[in-house]
C-alpha positions, 0 to 999 in steps of 0.5 A, spaced: 030 655 223 025 653 226 024 652 233 021 649 239 017 653 244 021 653 251 017 654 258 023 658 261 019 655 268 021 648 266 028 648 271 028 640 273 034 640 278 034 634 281 040 628 279 034 624 280 032 627 274 037 627 271 039 623 264 046 621 266 046 614 267 038 613 263 037 610 256 035 616 252 033 617 246 038 621 240 033 627 238 031 628 231 030 635 231 032 642 236 030 642 243 032 647 248 029 643 253 034 637 253 038 641 257 039 640 265 041 645 270 044 643 276 045 648 282 052 648 284 049 651 291 048 644 294 055 642 293 059 647 294 056 649 301 060 642 304 065 646 302 065 653 305 063 656 299 057 661 299 053 663 293 055 671 291 061 670 296 066 666 291 073 665 294 076 664 287 075 666 280 074 662 274 071 658 268 068 651 266 071 651 259 068 645 255 070 642 247 064 639 243 067 634 238 059 631 236 057 639 233 054 638 226 048 641 223 045 644 216 046 649 211 039 653 209 040 647 202 041 641 207 048 640 207 051 638 213 057 641 216 061 639 222 065 644 227 068 643 234 065 649 239 069 651 245 064 653 250 066 658 257 062 658 263 063 662 269 065 659 276 060 664 278 053 662 274 049 659 278 048 652 275 052 648 271 049 644 266 050 636 266 054 633 261 049 628 258 044 632 257 049 638 253 050 632 249 044 630 247 042 638 246 047 639 241 045 632 237 038 635 236 042 640 232 044 635 227 038 636 223 037 643 223 038 648 218 042 655 220 043 661 215 051 661 217 055 661 224 052 667 226 046 664 227 048 658 230 053 661 235 047 665 237 043 659 239 046 655 242 049 662 247 042 663 249 040 656 251 046 655 254 046 662 257 039 661 259 040 654 262 047 656 267 043 662 269 049 667 266 052 668 259 058 664 257 062 664 251 061 661 244 066 659 239 066 655 233 073 652 231 075 648 225 076 641 226 083 642 223 083 648 228 091 649 230 088 651 237 086 644 238 093 641 236 096 638 244 100 641 248 103 639 255 101 642 261 107 647 264 110 646 270 114 639 273 110 633 274 110 630 281 109 623 278 115 619 278 115 619 285 116 612 288 111 612 294 106 608 297 098 609 298 093 606 301 088 612 302 084 613 296 080 619 299 081 626 299 084 627 305 087 634 306 091 632 312 096 629 306 098 637 304 103 640 309 108 645 307 115 649 309 116 655 310 121 657 304 116 661 299 116 659 293 113 660 286 112 654 282 108 650 278 107 643 279 102 637 275 100 630 275 096 626 270 094 621 276 087 625 277 081 620 277 074 622 279 067 618 278 061 620 275 056 622 281 050 618 277 053 613 274 060 611 277 064 612 271 071 613 271 073 621 269 081 621 268 085 627 268 091 631 269 091 637 275 095 643 274 097 648 280 100 653 279 102 658 286 106 663 291 106 661 297 110 656 302 112 650 298 108 644 298 111 637 300 110 633 293 109 626 296 103 629 300 100 633 294 101 626 290 097 621 296 092 628 296 091 627 288 090 620 288 086 621 293 081 622 289 081 616 285 074 613 288 071 620 289 064 621 286 063 628 284 063 632 277 069 635 274 068 642 277 067 640 283 073 636 284 077 642 282 073 647 287 075 641 292 083 641 291 082 649 291 079 649 298 083 644 301 090 647 298 088 654 300 086 651 308 092 648 308 097 652 304 094 658 304 099 660 299 099 668 296 097 666 289 094 660 287 090 657 280 088 649 279 086 648 273 084 640 270 083 637 264 080 631 264 079 626 258 072 626 253 067 623 254 061 622 249 064 628 244 065 632 251 072 635 254 070 639 260 077 643 263 075 646 269 079 652 272 079 656 279 084 661 282 084 667 286 084 674 283 087 675 278 089 669 276 087 665 269 090 659 266 095 659 260 091 659 253 090 655 249 091 649 252 090 641 251 092 635 252 094 630 247 089 624 251 083 629 251 
């Protein structure tokens, strides 16, 4: 495989330089410098989250449906890639740059899956500042089959809503201690650069004082006009629930609908929590 020299000091990190929302030519050859990392710290600071002392564990799980490359003899291959980036990484990777990078592999020859995985893992880990995992799945792999979110959906409540900003004041609890899983498909936020809608579903699993469901649904719908990255929306929800409900255990997982051949499913939880896997929704 031929590679393009990469400058380790090349680290754009402001949204004004991001390819998102700008016209971009699709690359014709492999280029790891297409990846655009963004520091997480700036968005975490307003939530009171300190780097090096995260109040949660978690991952950002990505599925890439536009993965293609060439065999040594020039025959195209197609697959689906699953990436898991730890929430402890100092940087996330902007989604359009990720898409452009993956498409730069289209005309690149690899000796086999191992070389492809090694390249993906090296480039993406370097951009994020932490090691991520890479899996290559066949396009008809059973793990990609849709599955429903576990838990009880709260969307059928007939309530009036007029607030479309994230308002933790809507969150309240009773004295009863419960252990339950609640879901909603009404999560929507907007891209912080383009303003395009990002549609998603959210699962909240917790043990602690019972959450008022009307207030929780109003709170979730409050993200409808909020502009932020998927990862930061999940961290926002996690921090507000921890502050207002004080649960003993908490897991917040969002599964966003794919855009540009990529879907993103971040989750954040208290120590020891982890989401059920594999888990993909029909609309993803």
